[in-house]
MARRO-851002 format. One record per residue (C-alpha): x, y negated, z negated. Coordinates in nm, 3 decimals. Layout:
<rec X="X" Y="Y" Z="Z"/>
...
//
This chain:
<rec X="-3.323" Y="1.353" Z="-0.297"/>
<rec X="-3.002" Y="1.195" Z="-0.417"/>
<rec X="-2.970" Y="0.922" Z="-0.066"/>
<rec X="-2.623" Y="0.668" Z="-0.115"/>
<rec X="-2.619" Y="0.409" Z="0.000"/>
<rec X="-2.268" Y="0.403" Z="0.237"/>
<rec X="-2.189" Y="0.092" Z="0.158"/>
<rec X="-2.122" Y="0.154" Z="-0.272"/>
<rec X="-1.762" Y="0.330" Z="-0.247"/>
<rec X="-1.591" Y="0.072" Z="-0.010"/>
<rec X="-1.772" Y="-0.224" Z="-0.269"/>
<rec X="-1.684" Y="-0.055" Z="-0.549"/>
<rec X="-1.332" Y="-0.006" Z="-0.451"/>
<rec X="-1.310" Y="-0.430" Z="-0.372"/>
<rec X="-1.431" Y="-0.475" Z="-0.715"/>
<rec X="-1.192" Y="-0.225" Z="-0.879"/>
<rec X="-0.983" Y="-0.405" Z="-0.647"/>
<rec X="-1.065" Y="-0.741" Z="-0.718"/>
<rec X="-1.072" Y="-0.642" Z="-1.140"/>
<rec X="-0.670" Y="-0.411" Z="-1.108"/>
<rec X="-0.556" Y="-0.791" Z="-0.912"/>
<rec X="-0.644" Y="-0.982" Z="-1.266"/>
<rec X="-0.530" Y="-0.714" Z="-1.435"/>
<rec X="-0.181" Y="-0.717" Z="-1.303"/>
<rec X="-0.163" Y="-1.060" Z="-1.231"/>
<rec X="-0.125" Y="-0.997" Z="-0.876"/>
<rec X="-0.200" Y="-1.227" Z="-0.552"/>
<rec X="-0.525" Y="-1.128" Z="-0.364"/>
<rec X="-0.376" Y="-1.311" Z="-0.029"/>
<rec X="-0.027" Y="-1.123" Z="-0.087"/>
<rec X="0.050" Y="-0.838" Z="0.163"/>
<rec X="0.260" Y="-0.666" Z="-0.032"/>
<rec X="0.072" Y="-0.657" Z="-0.357"/>
<rec X="-0.284" Y="-0.578" Z="-0.170"/>
<rec X="-0.057" Y="-0.269" Z="-0.092"/>
<rec X="0.019" Y="-0.161" Z="-0.494"/>
<rec X="-0.336" Y="-0.277" Z="-0.530"/>
<rec X="-0.464" Y="0.020" Z="-0.274"/>
<rec X="-0.211" Y="0.263" Z="-0.378"/>
<rec X="-0.271" Y="0.291" Z="-0.714"/>
<rec X="-0.670" Y="0.303" Z="-0.632"/>
<rec X="-0.734" Y="0.448" Z="-0.321"/>
<rec X="-0.334" Y="0.602" Z="-0.210"/>
<rec X="-0.529" Y="0.749" Z="0.104"/>
<rec X="-0.659" Y="0.441" Z="0.203"/>
<rec X="-0.353" Y="0.239" Z="0.186"/>
<rec X="-0.149" Y="0.229" Z="0.513"/>
<rec X="-0.080" Y="-0.192" Z="0.622"/>
<rec X="-0.409" Y="-0.153" Z="0.895"/>
<rec X="-0.598" Y="-0.061" Z="0.564"/>
<rec X="-0.378" Y="-0.314" Z="0.355"/>
<rec X="-0.471" Y="-0.602" Z="0.643"/>
<rec X="-0.849" Y="-0.508" Z="0.717"/>
<rec X="-0.875" Y="-0.510" Z="0.257"/>
<rec X="-0.697" Y="-0.865" Z="0.248"/>
<rec X="-1.023" Y="-1.000" Z="0.361"/>
<rec X="-1.236" Y="-0.897" Z="0.179"/>
<rec X="-1.102" Y="-0.932" Z="-0.168"/>
<rec X="-1.060" Y="-1.339" Z="-0.036"/>
<rec X="-1.406" Y="-1.295" Z="0.017"/>
<rec X="-1.526" Y="-1.172" Z="-0.315"/>
<rec X="-1.273" Y="-1.351" Z="-0.437"/>
<rec X="-1.502" Y="-1.641" Z="-0.328"/>
<rec X="-1.831" Y="-1.540" Z="-0.392"/>
<rec X="-1.759" Y="-1.458" Z="-0.801"/>
<rec X="-1.585" Y="-1.826" Z="-0.779"/>
<rec X="-1.919" Y="-1.982" Z="-0.584"/>
<rec X="-2.109" Y="-1.841" Z="-0.836"/>
<rec X="-1.976" Y="-1.867" Z="-1.190"/>
<rec X="-1.964" Y="-2.260" Z="-1.074"/>
<rec X="-2.312" Y="-2.217" Z="-0.992"/>
<rec X="-2.352" Y="-2.093" Z="-1.380"/>
<rec X="-2.047" Y="-2.321" Z="-1.515"/>
<rec X="-1.885" Y="-2.112" Z="-1.575"/>
<rec X="-1.575" Y="-2.293" Z="-1.382"/>
<rec X="-1.487" Y="-2.607" Z="-1.267"/>
<rec X="-1.607" Y="-2.654" Z="-0.848"/>
<rec X="-1.294" Y="-2.655" Z="-0.663"/>
<rec X="-1.523" Y="-2.652" Z="-0.322"/>
<rec X="-1.638" Y="-3.019" Z="-0.473"/>
<rec X="-1.390" Y="-3.337" Z="-0.411"/>
<rec X="-1.566" Y="-3.599" Z="-0.654"/>
//
């Protein structure tokens, strides 16, 4: 029996969108840029409402990714004010 995690597709979309933003030098905090990303990757879910809901997901993924890279010594810790 093949049981798929219902969050697998949305999670993969966040990863793909983040990669797309990096590759195309797009701002994940910009409504216009996130609209471009969603229109390219998931046109059926690229309405203004979808874009506004997706921006915080990209922001959270960005923060988690940068924190993990900093922990591994790949990026300077931007949260440390020392």
